[in-house]
Structures are given as C-alpha cells and as structure tokens.
C-alpha positions as a printed NumPy array, in Angstrom:
array([[ -98.354,  133.301, -100.799],
       [-100.955,  134.294, -103.255],
       [-104.308,  134.045, -102.951],
       [-107.59 ,  134.92 , -104.854],
       [-110.147,  136.957, -103.179],
       [-113.383,  138.367, -103.671],
       [-114.272,  141.567, -102.663],
       [-116.972,  142.969, -104.477],
       [-119.517,  141.65 , -105.943],
       [-119.036,  143.357, -109.799],
       [-118.364,  142.33 , -113.501],
       [-115.263,  140.122, -113.702],
       [-112.365,  140.677, -113.229],
       [-113.139,  143.779, -111.171],
       [-114.322,  142.601, -107.763],
       [-111.343,  139.566, -107.77 ],
       [-108.089,  140.346, -106.258],
       [-104.789,  138.619, -105.795],
       [-103.633,  138.977, -102.225],
       [-100.612,  138.094, -100.18 ],
       [-101.82 ,  135.813,  -97.043],
       [ -99.886,  134.008,  -94.465],
       [ -98.307,  130.629,  -95.416],
       [-100.69 ,  127.935,  -93.888],
       [ -99.093,  125.929,  -90.658],
       [ -97.788,  122.717,  -90.853],
       [-100.009,  120.259,  -90.655],
       [-101.58 ,  119.307,  -87.333],
       [-103.686,  115.749,  -86.158],
       [-105.775,  114.651,  -88.953],
       [-104.408,  117.661,  -91.419],
       [-102.063,  117.611,  -94.555],
       [-100.223,  120.475,  -96.059],
       [-100.647,  120.145,  -99.896],
       [ -99.178,  122.656, -102.752],
       [-101.695,  123.785, -105.513],
       [-101.207,  121.847, -109.004],
       [-103.761,  123.355, -110.915],
       [-107.29 ,  124.927, -110.55 ],
       [-110.398,  125.393, -112.928],
       [-112.807,  128.369, -113.455],
       [-116.556,  127.18 , -113.809],
       [-119.435,  129.47 , -114.619],
       [-120.499,  128.914, -110.963],
       [-117.552,  131.052, -109.726],
       [-117.937,  133.918, -112.325],
       [-121.909,  134.032, -112.063],
       [-120.818,  133.998, -107.845],
       [-118.261,  137.501, -108.591],
       [-120.872,  138.527, -110.068],
       [-123.49 ,  138.094, -107.284],
       [-125.659,  136.39 , -109.298],
       [-125.147,  132.745, -107.732],
       [-127.271,  130.86 , -105.82 ],
       [-125.855,  132.28 , -102.534],
       [-123.714,  135.693, -101.508],
       [-121.281,  135.163,  -98.782],
       [-119.871,  137.604,  -96.924],
       [-117.316,  139.15 ,  -98.232],
       [-114.081,  139.103,  -98.671],
       [-113.965,  135.237,  -99.815],
       [-111.818,  133.118, -101.52 ],
       [-112.709,  131.574, -104.61 ],
       [-111.708,  128.288, -106.649],
       [-114.14 ,  125.401, -106.737],
       [-112.24 ,  122.867, -107.766],
       [-108.113,  122.013, -107.693],
       [-105.785,  119.508, -107.669],
       [-102.767,  119.65 , -105.63 ],
       [ -99.542,  117.994, -104.241],
       [ -99.089,  116.556, -100.393],
       [ -95.84 ,  118.555,  -99.246],
       [ -96.275,  117.133,  -94.966],
       [ -99.097,  114.998,  -93.395],
       [-100.263,  115.24 ,  -89.789],
       [-100.575,  112.812,  -86.864],
       [-103.535,  110.168,  -87.86 ],
       [-102.902,  110.516,  -91.948],
       [-102.618,  107.453,  -93.271],
       [-104.208,  107.45 ,  -96.7  ],
       [-101.641,  109.48 ,  -98.266],
       [ -98.165,  110.547,  -97.637],
       [ -95.54 ,  113.336,  -99.293],
       [ -95.786,  113.609, -103.145],
       [ -99.069,  111.847, -103.36 ],
       [-102.266,  113.439, -105.658],
       [-104.812,  114.432, -104.37 ],
       [-108.475,  116.945, -105.51 ],
       [-109.466,  119.358, -102.769],
       [-113.155,  119.334, -101.683],
       [-112.466,  122.578, -100.498],
       [-114.277,  126.115, -102.274],
       [-111.456,  127.883, -101.742],
       [-108.348,  126.337, -103.876],
       [-107.562,  129.839, -105.678],
       [-104.51 ,  129.774, -103.516],
       [-100.685,  128.167, -103.793],
       [-100.87 ,  125.995, -100.375],
       [-103.686,  124.531,  -99.306],
       [-104.001,  122.92 ,  -95.43 ],
       [-107.064,  120.423,  -95.755],
       [-108.475,  117.813,  -93.077],
       [-108.946,  114.146,  -93.814],
       [-112.509,  114.632,  -95.371],
       [-111.815,  117.778,  -97.618],
       [-109.665,  115.586,  -99.781],
       [-109.765,  112.438, -102.077],
       [-106.683,  110.769, -102.852],
       [-106.594,  110.196, -106.647],
       [-105.027,  106.449, -108.586],
       [-100.632,  107.073, -109.095],
       [-100.009,  108.511, -112.547],
       [-103.298,  110.388, -113.004],
       [-103.333,  114.077, -114.988],
       [-102.953,  116.616, -112.591],
       [-105.009,  119.027, -115.036],
       [-107.686,  116.074, -115.176],
       [-107.545,  115.76 , -111.392],
       [-108.439,  120.078, -111.402],
       [-111.682,  119.787, -113.098],
       [-112.979,  116.184, -111.507],
       [-115.205,  117.696, -108.722],
       [-117.739,  118.921, -110.84 ],
       [-118.1  ,  118.618, -114.462],
       [-117.392,  114.557, -114.17 ],
       [-120.094,  114.19 , -111.169],
       [-122.61 ,  116.342, -112.821],
       [-122.283,  114.421, -115.85 ],
       [-122.568,  111.071, -114.309],
       [-125.218,  111.93 , -112.108],
       [-127.414,  113.314, -114.275],
       [-127.377,  110.296, -116.61 ],
       [-127.851,  108.179, -113.332],
       [-129.643,  109.45 , -110.675],
       [-132.924,  110.971, -112.335],
       [-134.12 ,  108.46 , -114.963],
       [-133.645,  104.812, -115.174],
       [-132.244,  104.804, -118.347],
       [-131.43 ,  101.536, -120.485],
       [-128.548,  100.949, -123.143],
       [-129.943,  101.848, -126.533],
       [-132.114,  104.531, -125.194],
       [-131.565,  108.102, -126.186],
       [-130.448,  110.955, -124.261],
       [-130.698,  114.931, -125.588],
       [-128.469,  117.768, -124.531],
       [-127.694,  121.397, -125.239],
       [-124.475,  122.947, -125.018],
       [-122.586,  119.606, -126.156],
       [-119.231,  121.139, -126.495],
       [-119.031,  122.547, -122.991],
       [-117.293,  120.673, -120.441],
       [-120.323,  118.784, -119.063],
       [-121.328,  118.135, -122.611],
       [-118.314,  116.203, -123.641],
       [-118.64 ,  114.059, -120.554],
       [-122.177,  113.237, -121.117],
       [-121.184,  112.01 , -124.614],
       [-118.318,  110.052, -123.742],
       [-119.984,  108.66 , -120.095],
       [-123.22 ,  108.031, -122.124],
       [-121.492,  105.904, -124.472],
       [-119.911,  103.494, -122.153],
       [-123.059,  102.978, -121.063],
       [-124.753,  101.818, -124.897],
       [-126.532,  104.927, -124.32 ],
       [-127.219,  107.169, -127.293],
       [-126.906,  110.882, -127.39 ],
       [-127.986,  113.713, -129.972],
       [-125.853,  116.805, -129.17 ],
       [-126.597,  120.785, -130.103],
       [-124.437,  122.975, -130.914],
       [-124.192,  125.872, -132.58 ],
       [-121.206,  126.134, -134.295],
       [-121.776,  123.369, -137.505],
       [-118.144,  122.999, -137.331],
       [-118.124,  121.542, -133.694],
       [-119.866,  117.563, -135.341],
       [-116.099,  116.113, -136.09 ],
       [-114.974,  117.112, -132.544],
       [-117.647,  115.626, -131.096],
       [-118.265,  112.595, -132.95 ],
       [-114.704,  112.034, -132.707],
       [-115.52 ,  111.577, -128.753],
       [-118.82 ,  109.138, -129.594],
       [-121.683,  111.837, -129.88 ],
       [-124.398,  109.585, -131.951],
       [-125.365,  112.66 , -133.589],
       [-124.678,  116.03 , -133.359],
       [-127.44 ,  119.11 , -134.348],
       [-126.865,  123.069, -134.783],
       [-130.099,  124.537, -132.968],
       [-132.729,  125.272, -135.344],
       [-136.833,  126.126, -134.981],
       [-137.927,  122.363, -136.307],
       [-135.588,  120.883, -133.587],
       [-138.731,  118.575, -132.447],
       [-139.204,  117.366, -135.699],
       [-135.534,  116.608, -136.822],
       [-135.167,  114.88 , -133.112],
       [-138.341,  113.015, -133.893],
       [-136.7  ,  111.521, -136.834],
       [-133.519,  110.016, -136.133],
       [-134.942,  108.51 , -132.646],
       [-137.928,  107.101, -135.014],
       [-139.533,  104.423, -132.261],
       [-136.484,  104.9  , -129.856],
       [-137.043,  106.183, -126.584],
       [-136.117,  109.427, -125.689],
       [-136.886,  110.166, -122.221],
       [-133.817,  112.778, -120.59 ],
       [-132.817,  116.004, -121.872],
       [-130.37 ,  117.875, -120.227],
       [-130.255,  121.822, -120.552],
       [-127.503,  124.22 , -119.539],
       [-129.026,  126.569, -121.507],
       [-132.341,  127.878, -119.842],
       [-135.172,  130.187, -121.251],
       [-136.51 ,  129.334, -124.975],
       [-134.478,  126.3  , -124.96 ],
       [-135.837,  124.138, -122.318],
       [-139.506,  124.477, -124.094],
       [-137.499,  123.375, -127.625],
       [-135.937,  120.243, -125.381],
       [-139.129,  119.143, -123.751],
       [-141.171,  119.128, -127.109],
       [-138.555,  116.744, -128.815],
       [-139.068,  114.221, -125.046],
       [-141.345,  110.96 , -125.31 ],
       [-144.832,  112.15 , -122.963],
       [-143.685,  111.29 , -119.233],
       [-140.038,  112.145, -120.395],
       [-138.148,  114.763, -117.798],
       [-135.612,  117.674, -118.532],
       [-132.76 ,  118.34 , -115.955],
       [-131.966,  122.183, -115.685],
       [-128.057,  122.257, -114.301],
       [-127.19 ,  125.793, -115.889],
       [-128.635,  129.179, -117.354],
       [-126.219,  130.484, -120.152],
       [-129.43 ,  132.132, -121.881],
       [-129.389,  133.992, -118.18 ],
       [-133.158,  133.951, -118.474],
       [-135.947,  131.966, -116.644],
       [-136.876,  128.417, -118.142],
       [-139.816,  128.421, -120.255],
       [-141.995,  125.701, -120.553],
       [-145.862,  125.705, -121.64 ],
       [-148.571,  124.597, -119.918],
       [-149.562,  121.882, -122.653],
       [-146.23 ,  120.083, -121.966],
       [-146.587,  119.147, -118.058],
       [-150.337,  118.94 , -118.628],
       [-151.135,  116.762, -121.226],
       [-147.108,  115.516, -122.492],
       [-146.692,  115.044, -118.391],
       [-143.236,  116.007, -118.914],
       [-141.174,  117.16 , -115.629],
       [-138.974,  120.142, -115.509],
       [-136.222,  119.663, -112.766],
       [-133.209,  121.188, -111.23 ],
       [-129.845,  119.985, -110.738],
       [-127.44 ,  121.263, -108.345],
       [-124.231,  119.622, -107.888],
       [-123.493,  121.256, -104.551],
       [-126.56 ,  120.178, -102.88 ],
       [-126.433,  116.259, -103.779],
       [-123.045,  116.043, -103.036],
       [-124.046,  117.692,  -99.275],
       [-126.422,  114.662,  -99.034],
       [-123.752,  112.219,  -99.045],
       [-121.872,  111.314,  -96.717],
       [-117.819,  111.459,  -96.999],
       [-117.272,  107.604,  -98.008],
       [-120.267,  107.585, -100.361],
       [-118.365,  111.429, -101.908],
       [-114.541,  109.922, -101.576],
       [-116.496,  107.048, -103.736],
       [-117.706,  108.764, -106.528],
       [-114.706,  110.517, -107.37 ],
       [-112.449,  107.557, -106.924],
       [-114.845,  105.573, -109.488],
       [-115.158,  108.943, -111.905],
       [-110.788,  109.346, -112.204],
       [-110.659,  105.363, -112.732],
       [-113.275,  105.897, -115.655],
       [-111.35 ,  108.45 , -116.874],
       [-108.479,  107.096, -117.078],
       [-109.302,  103.394, -118.248],
       [-111.463,  104.999, -121.013],
       [-109.17 ,  108.283, -121.989],
       [-111.629,  110.512, -121.628],
       [-110.588,  113.982, -122.329],
       [-111.866,  117.148, -120.784],
       [-110.974,  120.199, -123.283],
       [-108.475,  122.547, -121.992],
       [-108.054,  125.689, -124.012],
       [-105.606,  127.71 , -121.806],
       [-103.529,  127.616, -118.338],
       [-102.194,  130.495, -116.487],
       [-100.251,  131.359, -113.586],
       [-102.482,  132.782, -110.392],
       [-100.358,  135.992, -110.888],
       [-102.536,  136.496, -114.609],
       [-105.789,  135.987, -112.493],
       [-107.463,  138.93 , -114.432],
       [-106.136,  138.09 , -117.843],
       [-107.522,  134.265, -117.159],
       [-110.913,  135.383, -115.741],
       [-111.712,  137.285, -119.101],
       [-111.093,  134.369, -121.036],
       [-112.951,  132.361, -118.984],
       [-115.93 ,  134.6  , -119.332],
       [-115.538,  134.646, -122.778],
       [-118.105,  133.197, -125.457],
       [-117.169,  130.402, -127.854],
       [-114.091,  128.416, -126.389],
       [-113.545,  125.193, -127.092],
       [-112.198,  124.1  , -123.372],
       [-111.556,  124.948, -119.567],
       [-109.328,  127.499, -118.951],
       [-107.105,  126.436, -115.945],
       [-104.714,  127.937, -113.198],
       [-101.872,  126.25 , -112.518],
       [-100.129,  126.294, -108.851],
       [ -97.016,  127.76 , -108.2  ]])
C-alpha cells in the first residue's frame, strides 16, 4: 500500500516520498484496522518537513497529524466500534491507505458525521476551543481579537466565540474576505494597518478586550498587545511570518500584558485518554449541531502528494488541502 514518508529535511515537497509499504496485519487484541477516508495537510507538517518544527524526528518517518478512517475489522476486546464506523485517528502518521490502531489511538465519531470534517477535527477545532476556554475566563459580551482570521483556526474561533456570546475583531490581509467572515458570525473584520490599536479601541469602547490570538508572530504581536486592555493576554500559536514575537518592555511592565504560547500537542499530551475522547466527541457534536464550517479548497489523492503539498504551502488559500484515501 502507499504511504508518504519524510526522507530528508528540505523545501516542501522535495524530501517527501510516496513509498510502497506492507499492508498492516489483521487486528489483534484491542486493535482495529481502518481504511483512510481523508487526511489534512497542516502548517506544522510543512515546518517539520523543512526541519523548522519543534522537533526533528529520526528519518525516515511517516507523516500526517490528522486523518479520518472507516473501520474495516476489529480485534478481540474492541466493543466501542464495528466495521463501517467512522473514526478520527490520533496517530501522527495518517498519510497512508490503511491504519492499524489501538483502542487509545482513535475516537469514534457520530453516525453521519462528515468524513472530510473528521479529517480536520483533531488540530484546528481543538486549538480554537482550548484557546478560547483555557487561558482567560471570558464572559459573554467580551471581545476577542485575532489575526489570520480567514485561516482554518480563525474561522472556527469566529464560530465558537459566537456560540459563547463573545464578539470578535478579525484581522485579514484582503478586504474581500469581509463578507465571507461576517457570514460565519464575525462581528468586525479589519484589514491589518499601522493604526490598528486606535481602530480597535474605537470599536471596543467601554467593552472588555482581554484576549488576542496570534498566528503570525513578528511585529504583529506588538500590534495586538497594544490593542488589549491592561492585564490582557496575547496567545501565540503560529509563526506565519517566520520571525520572533515582538513585544515592548512597556507593554510587559506597564500594561501588564502576558505573552504566552499554545501548542496543541503539549496540551493533549497532558490529558488522559478519556479527556481527549470527550473533547473530540464534544467538538464533533458542536460542529454537527451548529453546522460549523472549515473551508476545503481542494482534495488530492495520495499519489498526487507533490502537487498537494505545493498547494498547501501556497499563500492566499481560502481553505484546507486534503488527501483522500483509496
């Protein structure tokens, strides 16, 4: 069967190869065999492939942080799923045609849940949910400021915040995105500018703005910090600029601004299996009931991985790039 592996750290997609690997064995005790439905391409995987991620694994290594799969066979002692069920894989090696998963490596998803959405459930919805809930005790009516608002995380922040009665100020590079984001529930959409703090304060007025979400790093952090209330928090979860986070001593000392990082892998690693399963089953229910959207721009077969990876690395996209299983 076909699997995608990283063989050398290089500019995407040069170091990634499609290789023929043995089919997994039939599931043993506590295991399931599942056929890949879809798998997403995340910025973290592109960074890892280029050797710029938090870790540099020993090569070769299989890739694919997220994936949805359909159960084909179950082993002894597996009662939570049956053949035909849709699961979300918790492995970080999902760019392959079939998966052999242990009981703590998958989450059963509701009947009828969209398989493409399931392939994007692990990273972005959980990131958006946890950033909104775990760092600042936000109350209905408060504002949240974010950049990269048209990203997969950004559109989920908009929708999850709306559900909680929070209001969002959303920064984008193209004014043409305003209609699209407002249709998802964005309260305000702004194009990045040097006078951002003044614009934001005029919008917020006497309201509270204690949390800003940053996917860009670099000077963008200082702009977000300058827009917050005294004692506010900038939560950095990405480095689209490729630069260090900029924040002034005045903001840290006199405005009491906190700059904190968020890494989903670390957060999930500190959670128990039942907590992880509960998080994702709850998110799946929310996405189903509220008809939340994660835009998909294009879907490729695993054999077209070079074209897919180049597309995923392209700036100005309006949705995720997915692989589909065989």
